[in-house]
VOGU-3710 file (C-alpha; in Angstrom, 3 decimals, decimal comma):
1> msswqlsrch> -18,156/-15,739/-33,230  -19,268/-12,947/-30,957  -17,054/-9,886/-30,794  -19,105/-8,173/-28,081  -16,970/-6,567/-25,387  -17,667/-5,821/-21,758  -15,649/-3,338/-19,730  -16,022/-2,922/-15,990  -14,217/-0,362/-13,880  -12,951/-1,499/-10,466
11> ppasttspps> -11,996/1,723/-8,638  -9,979/1,562/-5,421  -12,027/0,576/-2,377  -11,230/3,918/-0,754  -13,027/5,794/-3,562  -16,685/6,374/-2,733  -17,647/8,269/-5,881  -14,854/8,263/-8,459  -14,453/11,183/-10,850  -15,885/10,462/-14,272
21> dlcqrlpvlt> -12,448/10,166/-15,861  -10,958/7,898/-13,160  -11,689/4,718/-15,107  -10,028/6,197/-18,181  -6,792/6,551/-16,182  -6,792/3,060/-14,636  -4,805/0,117/-16,018  -6,790/-2,201/-18,286  -6,652/-5,988/-17,829  -8,082/-7,926/-20,782
31> idgarfsdfd> -9,390/-11,469/-21,041  -10,716/-13,092/-24,208  -13,781/-15,329/-24,087  -12,541/-17,047/-27,271  -9,614/-18,476/-25,293  -11,722/-20,733/-23,045  -14,882/-22,821/-23,203  -15,450/-23,841/-19,573  -14,936/-22,700/-15,989  -11,473/-24,281/-15,705
41> gftrefsrll> -10,385/-22,419/-18,827  -11,819/-19,200/-17,443  -9,791/-19,557/-14,251  -6,626/-20,150/-16,291  -7,353/-17,170/-18,563  -8,113/-14,851/-15,651  -5,127/-16,074/-13,601  -2,915/-15,157/-16,562  -3,648/-11,494/-15,720  -2,573/-11,734/-12,095
51> rdhtwrenld> 0,856/-10,736/-10,826  2,413/-13,315/-8,496  -0,953/-14,876/-7,709  -2,988/-17,803/-9,021  -6,732/-17,900/-8,626  -7,925/-21,431/-7,851  -11,623/-21,302/-8,774  -12,950/-20,097/-5,417  -15,669/-17,545/-6,208  -15,261/-15,777/-2,851
61> afndilgggf> -11,576/-15,318/-3,657  -12,536/-14,081/-7,132  -14,681/-11,402/-5,512  -11,662/-10,367/-3,417  -9,476/-10,226/-6,544  -12,014/-7,990/-8,299  -11,728/-5,566/-5,373  -8,015/-5,031/-6,018  -4,904/-6,660/-4,673  -4,316/-10,409/-4,837
71> gtpddgwvlr> -2,559/-9,947/-8,179  -4,631/-7,041/-9,513  -3,677/-3,360/-9,159  -4,370/-2,054/-5,650  -5,293/1,392/-6,952  -8,134/0,219/-9,192  -8,324/-1,231/-12,681  -10,613/-1,906/-15,633  -11,542/-5,413/-16,759  -12,054/-5,634/-20,523
81> wlnsglsrsa> -13,703/-8,892/-21,554  -13,395/-9,586/-25,281  -15,849/-12,044/-26,846  -17,898/-11,958/-23,661  -20,893/-13,400/-25,496  -19,002/-16,681/-25,885  -18,283/-16,660/-22,162  -21,930/-16,110/-21,366  -22,602/-19,518/-22,917  -19,544/-21,240/-21,432
91> ldyeatlrqr> -20,231/-19,925/-17,919  -24,021/-20,206/-17,842  -26,211/-21,534/-15,037  -25,573/-25,201/-15,894  -21,812/-24,619/-15,933  -22,062/-22,976/-12,523  -23,993/-25,975/-11,196  -21,299/-28,335/-12,503  -18,610/-26,241/-10,811  -20,516/-26,250/-7,503
101> eqllltchps> -21,091/-30,032/-7,726  -17,343/-30,521/-8,256  -16,700/-28,356/-5,208  -18,894/-30,659/-3,123  -16,827/-33,655/-4,221  -13,573/-32,094/-3,070  -14,485/-30,187/0,092  -14,336/-31,678/3,574  -17,642/-33,408/4,488  -18,127/-31,152/7,492
111> nrpnavr> -17,984/-28,092/5,206  -20,502/-29,329/2,612  -23,494/-27,475/4,145  -21,529/-24,212/3,849  -20,373/-24,999/0,306  -23,880/-25,240/-1,115  -25,002/-21,807/0,123
//
């Protein structure tokens, strides 16, 4: 089992160049790659961190969440990803393709050209 950790600081959008200690003062949200083995599990694990919000697998929405708000602290935060090496396997290129193919099955036919971009 991999115990490799990844930490990523998400400063507030209004901060253009944060002071070096800013990330040390931000709240830390932690997910554990040992708690899921596929994209659905990842969405459940990540949604567990969110206050009054559920992320529903949309990667554009995930990008918004990473920017702050939508259940994450508005004033910046740090994502700590335990066992991230396991996640690298569970969320690899093939897993992403499967997720995108599932999206095509559930989106409106008129939106399919936009969904594959």
